[in-house]
LOSERO-881731 format. One record per atom (N, C-alpha, C): residue number from 1; atom name; z, y, x. Coordinates in Angstrom, 3 decimals, m for minus. Each point is the difference from the previous one (the first is absolute). Example, Ala and Ser with C-alpha at 12.3 -4.5 7.8 and 13.67 -1.06 7.14 Angstrom:
{1; N; {7.800; m5.690; 13.190}}
{1; CA; {0.000; 1.190; m0.890}}
{1; C; {0.000; 1.200; 0.900}}
{2; N; {m0.720; 1.050; m0.350}}
{2; CA; {0.060; 1.190; 0.820}}
{2; C; {0.730; 1.090; m0.770}}
END
This chain:
{1; N; {34.549; 128.601; 123.080}}
{1; CA; {0.593; 1.077; 0.755}}
{1; C; {m0.417; 1.321; m0.620}}
{2; N; {0.869; 0.991; 0.150}}
{2; CA; {m0.248; 1.297; m0.608}}
{2; C; {0.539; 1.080; 0.942}}
{3; N; {m0.888; 0.755; 0.625}}
{3; CA; {0.418; 1.039; 0.952}}
{3; C; {0.816; 1.098; m0.681}}
{4; N; {m0.288; 0.260; m1.270}}
{4; CA; {0.738; 1.042; m0.723}}
{4; C; {1.471; m0.354; m0.162}}
{5; N; {0.300; m1.289; m0.036}}
{5; CA; {1.370; m0.442; m0.211}}
{5; C; {0.715; m0.396; 1.293}}
{6; N; {m0.587; 0.347; 1.135}}
{6; CA; {0.636; m0.365; 1.268}}
{6; C; {1.326; 0.733; 0.169}}
{7; N; {0.875; m0.604; 0.778}}
{7; CA; {1.286; 0.622; 0.279}}
{7; C; {m0.235; 1.215; 0.895}}
{8; N; {0.570; 1.105; m0.379}}
{8; CA; {m0.135; 1.231; 0.787}}
{8; C; {1.353; 0.338; 0.607}}
{9; N; {m0.024; 0.461; 1.233}}
{9; CA; {1.237; 0.318; 0.694}}
{9; C; {m0.234; 1.239; 0.858}}
{10; N; {0.547; 1.110; m0.409}}
{10; CA; {m0.171; 1.276; 0.700}}
{10; C; {0.467; m0.077; 1.455}}
{11; N; {0.939; m0.923; 0.280}}
{11; CA; {0.502; m0.116; 1.374}}
{11; C; {m1.092; m0.394; 0.984}}
{12; N; {m1.027; m0.695; m0.472}}
{12; CA; {m1.100; m0.383; 0.887}}
{12; C; {m0.666; 1.245; 0.585}}
{13; N; {m0.012; 1.091; m0.760}}
{13; CA; {m0.613; 1.248; 0.440}}
{13; C; {0.917; 0.818; 0.899}}
{14; N; {1.281; m0.286; m0.015}}
{14; CA; {0.956; 0.856; 0.710}}
{14; C; {0.803; m0.716; 1.088}}
{15; N; {0.027; m1.313; m0.017}}
{15; CA; {0.784; m0.779; 0.961}}
{15; C; {m0.943; m0.747; 0.933}}
{16; N; {m0.185; 0.556; 1.186}}
{16; CA; {m0.958; m0.569; 0.958}}
{16; C; {0.335; m1.441; 0.355}}
{17; N; {1.276; m0.308; 0.212}}
{17; CA; {0.388; m1.365; 0.368}}
{17; C; {m0.311; m0.989; m1.123}}
{18; N; {0.252; 0.392; m1.231}}
{18; CA; {m0.334; m0.853; m1.140}}
{18; C; {m1.506; m0.234; m0.056}}
{19; N; {m0.778; 1.062; 0.152}}
{19; CA; {m1.463; m0.118; m0.057}}
{19; C; {m0.513; m0.914; 1.112}}
{20; N; {0.526; 0.155; 1.204}}
{20; CA; {m0.421; m0.855; 1.116}}
{20; C; {0.342; m1.456; m0.291}}
{21; N; {1.205; m0.246; m0.522}}
{21; CA; {0.399; m1.364; m0.336}}
{21; C; {m0.903; m0.618; m1.048}}
{22; N; {m0.380; 0.772; m1.012}}
{22; CA; {m0.896; m0.509; m1.039}}
{22; C; {m1.390; m0.278; 0.551}}
{23; N; {m0.480; 0.867; 0.886}}
{23; CA; {m1.306; m0.239; 0.627}}
{23; C; {0.025; m1.272; 0.842}}
{24; N; {1.089; m0.240; 0.714}}
{24; CA; {0.127; m1.236; 0.781}}
{24; C; {0.020; m1.223; m0.909}}
{25; N; {0.713; 0.096; m1.128}}
{25; CA; {0.055; m1.097; m0.949}}
{25; C; {m1.396; m0.295; m0.565}}
{26; N; {m0.721; 1.052; m0.351}}
{26; CA; {m1.358; m0.183; m0.515}}
{26; C; {m0.875; m0.662; 1.054}}
{27; N; {0.072; 0.497; 1.225}}
{27; CA; {m0.797; m0.553; 1.092}}
{27; C; {0.297; m1.488; 0.213}}
{28; N; {1.258; m0.366; m0.105}}
{28; CA; {0.397; m1.396; 0.207}}
{28; C; {m0.403; m0.915; m1.149}}
{29; N; {m0.267; 0.564; m1.170}}
{29; CA; {m0.258; m0.821; m1.184}}
{29; C; {m1.385; 0.167; m0.598}}
{30; N; {m0.862; 0.751; 0.636}}
{30; CA; {m1.296; 0.309; m0.605}}
{30; C; {m0.998; m1.155; 0.092}}
{31; N; {0.198; m0.904; 0.935}}
{31; CA; {m0.972; m1.070; 0.253}}
{31; C; {0.091; m1.173; m0.945}}
{32; N; {0.046; 0.261; m1.271}}
{32; CA; {0.075; m1.069; m0.998}}
{32; C; {m1.399; m0.528; m0.305}}
{33; N; {m0.052; m1.172; m0.590}}
{33; CA; {m1.294; m0.542; m0.409}}
{33; C; {m0.479; 0.733; m1.253}}
{34; N; {m1.295; 0.006; m0.178}}
{34; CA; {m0.580; 0.668; m1.156}}
{34; C; {0.377; m0.744; m1.276}}
{35; N; {0.172; 0.747; m1.085}}
{35; CA; {0.229; m0.617; m1.300}}
{35; C; {m0.472; 0.953; m1.080}}
{36; N; {m0.354; m0.566; m1.143}}
{36; CA; {m0.442; 0.806; m1.128}}
{36; C; {1.177; 0.759; m0.600}}
{37; N; {m0.264; 1.219; m0.424}}
{37; CA; {1.004; 0.858; m0.613}}
{37; C; {m0.610; 0.701; m1.202}}
{38; N; {0.843; 0.549; m0.847}}
{38; CA; {m0.462; 0.873; m1.074}}
{38; C; {0.626; 1.368; 0.226}}
{39; N; {m0.841; 1.016; m0.042}}
{39; CA; {0.435; 1.377; 0.169}}
{39; C; {0.073; 0.647; m1.383}}
{40; N; {1.172; 0.543; m0.324}}
{40; CA; {0.206; 0.656; m1.282}}
{40; C; {0.240; 1.484; 0.229}}
{41; N; {m0.425; 0.819; m0.949}}
{41; CA; {0.251; 1.428; 0.108}}
{41; C; {m0.480; 0.721; m1.230}}
{42; N; {0.140; 1.314; 0.044}}
{42; CA; {m0.471; 0.823; m1.110}}
{42; C; {m0.272; 1.400; 0.516}}
{43; N; {m0.744; 0.748; m0.771}}
{43; CA; {m0.306; 1.383; 0.324}}
{43; C; {0.562; 0.909; m1.079}}
{44; N; {0.336; 1.199; 0.399}}
{44; CA; {0.468; 1.040; m0.911}}
{44; C; {1.173; m0.468; m0.854}}
{45; N; {m0.160; 0.030; m1.303}}
{45; CA; {1.093; m0.309; m0.930}}
{45; C; {m0.007; m1.471; m0.420}}
{46; N; {m0.470; m0.860; 0.870}}
{46; CA; {m0.087; m1.443; m0.263}}
{46; C; {m1.056; m0.348; m1.042}}
{47; N; {m0.876; 0.945; m0.340}}
{47; CA; {m1.059; m0.301; m0.957}}
{47; C; {m1.093; m0.838; 0.648}}
{48; N; {m0.008; m0.027; 1.313}}
{48; CA; {m1.005; m0.789; 0.717}}
{48; C; {0.729; m0.950; 0.944}}
{49; N; {0.397; m1.141; m0.518}}
{49; CA; {0.688; m0.999; 0.815}}
{49; C; {m1.004; m1.024; 0.488}}
{50; N; {0.299; m0.617; 1.132}}
{50; CA; {m0.920; m0.998; 0.536}}
{50; C; {0.758; m1.137; 0.670}}
{51; N; {m0.643; m1.127; 0.030}}
{51; CA; {0.419; m1.154; 0.792}}
{51; C; {m1.275; m0.533; 0.631}}
{52; N; {m0.032; m0.028; 1.330}}
{52; CA; {m1.190; m0.499; 0.688}}
{52; C; {0.397; m1.063; 1.019}}
{53; N; {m0.926; m0.891; 0.264}}
{53; CA; {0.226; m1.023; 1.012}}
{53; C; {m0.221; 0.599; 1.381}}
{54; N; {0.837; m0.382; 0.917}}
{54; CA; {m0.115; 0.447; 1.378}}
{54; C; {0.564; m1.117; 0.878}}
{55; N; {0.212; 0.271; 1.255}}
{55; CA; {0.635; m0.994; 0.859}}
{55; C; {0.795; 0.702; 1.100}}
{56; N; {0.822; m0.758; 0.673}}
{56; CA; {0.898; 0.556; 1.010}}
{56; C; {m0.773; 0.772; 1.073}}
{57; N; {m1.075; m0.599; 0.533}}
{57; CA; {m0.754; 0.668; 1.064}}
{57; C; {m0.614; 1.314; m0.484}}
{58; N; {m0.526; 0.015; m1.215}}
{58; CA; {m0.592; 1.224; m0.550}}
{58; C; {1.050; 1.103; m0.097}}
{59; N; {1.191; m0.339; m0.399}}
{59; CA; {1.061; 1.000; m0.124}}
{59; C; {0.467; 0.492; 1.372}}
{60; N; {m0.019; m0.855; 0.999}}
{60; CA; {0.325; 0.436; 1.365}}
{60; C; {m1.043; 1.015; 0.474}}
{61; N; {m1.266; m0.275; m0.258}}
{61; CA; {m1.068; 0.936; 0.377}}
{61; C; {0.177; 1.322; m0.742}}
{62; N; {0.306; m0.049; m1.287}}
{62; CA; {0.234; 1.225; m0.768}}
{62; C; {1.126; 0.815; 0.628}}
{63; N; {1.092; m0.672; 0.341}}
{63; CA; {1.135; 0.704; 0.595}}
{63; C; {m0.348; 0.588; 1.355}}
{64; N; {m0.820; m0.679; 0.780}}
{64; CA; {m0.452; 0.544; 1.283}}
{64; C; {m0.809; 1.275; m0.225}}
{65; N; {m0.941; m0.036; m0.933}}
{65; CA; {m0.813; 1.183; m0.287}}
{65; C; {0.859; 1.136; m0.540}}
{66; N; {0.974; m0.320; m0.831}}
{66; CA; {0.883; 1.031; m0.551}}
{66; C; {0.865; 0.611; 1.110}}
{67; N; {0.376; m0.811; 0.968}}
{67; CA; {0.772; 0.493; 1.141}}
{67; C; {m0.811; 1.021; 0.792}}
{68; N; {m1.292; m0.245; 0.179}}
{68; CA; {m0.861; 0.961; 0.705}}
{68; C; {m0.016; 1.329; m0.746}}
{69; N; {m0.021; m0.053; m1.318}}
{69; CA; {0.063; 1.211; m0.822}}
{69; C; {1.288; 0.783; 0.298}}
{70; N; {1.115; m0.696; 0.069}}
{70; CA; {1.268; 0.672; 0.312}}
{70; C; {m0.007; 0.551; 1.419}}
{71; N; {m0.615; m0.721; 0.916}}
{71; CA; {m0.102; 0.494; 1.377}}
{71; C; {m0.796; 1.302; 0.041}}
{72; N; {m1.028; 0.106; m0.823}}
{72; CA; {m0.788; 1.233; m0.057}}
{72; C; {0.864; 1.166; m0.482}}
{73; N; {0.855; m0.264; m0.989}}
{73; CA; {0.900; 1.048; m0.482}}
{73; C; {1.005; 0.400; 1.079}}
{74; N; {0.499; m0.978; 0.729}}
{74; CA; {0.914; 0.280; 1.109}}
{74; C; {m0.697; 0.861; 1.042}}
{75; N; {m1.250; m0.331; 0.284}}
{75; CA; {m0.786; 0.767; 0.973}}
{75; C; {m0.082; 1.473; m0.405}}
{76; N; {m0.286; 0.252; m1.271}}
{76; CA; {m0.100; 1.376; m0.490}}
{76; C; {1.325; 0.723; 0.203}}
{77; N; {1.089; m0.640; m0.357}}
{77; CA; {1.310; 0.625; 0.150}}
{77; C; {0.339; 0.309; 1.441}}
{78; N; {m0.248; m0.951; 0.882}}
{78; CA; {0.314; 0.202; 1.416}}
{78; C; {m0.830; 1.134; 0.584}}
{79; N; {m1.286; 0.023; m0.297}}
{79; CA; {m0.853; 1.036; 0.589}}
{79; C; {0.312; 1.386; m0.556}}
{80; N; {0.573; 0.064; m1.197}}
{80; CA; {0.355; 1.296; m0.586}}
{80; C; {1.258; 0.607; 0.613}}
{81; N; {0.916; m0.848; 0.467}}
{81; CA; {1.294; 0.524; 0.440}}
{81; C; {0.287; m0.194; 1.486}}
{82; N; {m0.920; m0.619; 0.740}}
{82; CA; {0.289; m0.239; 1.415}}
{82; C; {m1.288; m0.059; 0.815}}
{83; N; {0.187; m0.107; 1.286}}
{83; CA; {m1.134; m0.124; 0.915}}
{83; C; {m0.085; m1.418; 0.561}}
{84; N; {0.634; m0.947; m0.661}}
{84; CA; {m0.019; m1.390; 0.459}}
{84; C; {m1.436; m0.511; m0.053}}
{85; N; {m0.439; m0.615; 1.079}}
{85; CA; {m1.342; m0.573; 0.055}}
{85; C; {0.004; m1.349; m0.723}}
{86; N; {m0.877; m0.132; m0.957}}
{86; CA; {m0.111; m1.237; m0.775}}
{86; C; {m1.333; m0.651; 0.362}}
{87; N; {0.006; m1.317; 0.213}}
{87; CA; {m1.262; m0.676; 0.302}}
{87; C; {m1.059; 0.305; m1.068}}
{88; N; {m1.218; 0.173; 0.435}}
{88; CA; {m1.094; 0.387; m0.892}}
{88; C; {m0.177; m0.950; m1.181}}
{89; N; {0.281; m1.279; 0.208}}
{89; CA; {m0.237; m0.995; m1.037}}
{89; C; {1.208; m0.231; m0.915}}
{90; N; {1.117; 0.681; 0.242}}
{90; CA; {1.196; m0.168; m0.816}}
{90; C; {m0.250; 0.529; m1.411}}
{91; N; {0.159; m0.859; m0.998}}
{91; CA; {m0.195; 0.412; m1.383}}
{91; C; {m1.449; 0.031; m0.440}}
{92; N; {m0.869; m0.652; 0.745}}
{92; CA; {m1.421; m0.044; m0.343}}
{92; C; {m0.362; m1.451; m0.324}}
{93; N; {m0.688; m0.212; m1.096}}
{93; CA; {m0.385; m1.351; m0.417}}
{93; C; {m0.885; m0.658; 1.050}}
{94; N; {0.149; m1.299; 0.154}}
{94; CA; {m0.787; m0.717; 1.008}}
{94; C; {m1.500; 0.128; m0.260}}
{95; N; {m0.410; 0.049; m1.272}}
{95; CA; {m1.428; 0.164; m0.304}}
{95; C; {m0.507; 1.361; 0.470}}
{96; N; {0.835; 1.025; m0.092}}
{96; CA; {m0.375; 1.343; 0.470}}
{96; C; {m0.095; 0.006; 1.523}}
{97; N; {0.913; m0.661; 0.659}}
{97; CA; {m0.036; m0.084; 1.473}}
{97; C; {m1.289; m0.689; 0.445}}
{98; N; {m0.350; m1.114; m0.653}}
{98; CA; {m1.232; m0.724; 0.338}}
{98; C; {m1.220; 0.890; m0.239}}
{99; N; {m0.020; 0.705; m1.115}}
{99; CA; {m1.116; 0.885; m0.334}}
{99; C; {m0.146; 1.099; 1.049}}
{100; N; {1.099; 0.616; 0.379}}
{100; CA; {m0.051; 1.064; 1.008}}
{100; C; {m0.532; m0.516; 1.330}}
{101; N; {0.393; m1.209; 0.367}}
{101; CA; {m0.485; m0.577; 1.259}}
{101; C; {m1.498; m0.272; m0.070}}
{102; N; {m0.484; m0.459; m1.161}}
{102; CA; {m1.428; m0.247; m0.166}}
{102; C; {m0.790; 1.298; 0.071}}
{103; N; {0.515; 1.062; m0.579}}
{103; CA; {m0.676; 1.300; 0.002}}
{103; C; {m0.054; 0.600; 1.391}}
{104; N; {1.006; m0.303; 0.820}}
{104; CA; {0.072; 0.584; 1.338}}
{104; C; {m1.000; m0.634; 0.954}}
{105; N; {m0.560; m1.129; m0.383}}
{105; CA; {m0.926; m0.687; 0.918}}
{105; C; {m1.412; 0.436; m0.163}}
END
């Protein structure tokens, strides 16, 4: 698998119904069994290419963590342009939430 070569579709960013449908499809199909995978990619001008062993569960965890990163960016945008109240933990990594709770005690 190669994230750099994934299919990109601008409509996902602009068509709410399409995005919701894709999220439902992902939710319905995410519970697959673990299997070994190879992750391919490169940096910059392809002078640093790599192929590493990974697995389905590891990539699901990566995508979850990356989603939190995007949620943090969404949080910044919302707070800059509106007064919408966002839950305190929205866009915050679970390890940071755990750390904050430990510090508060």
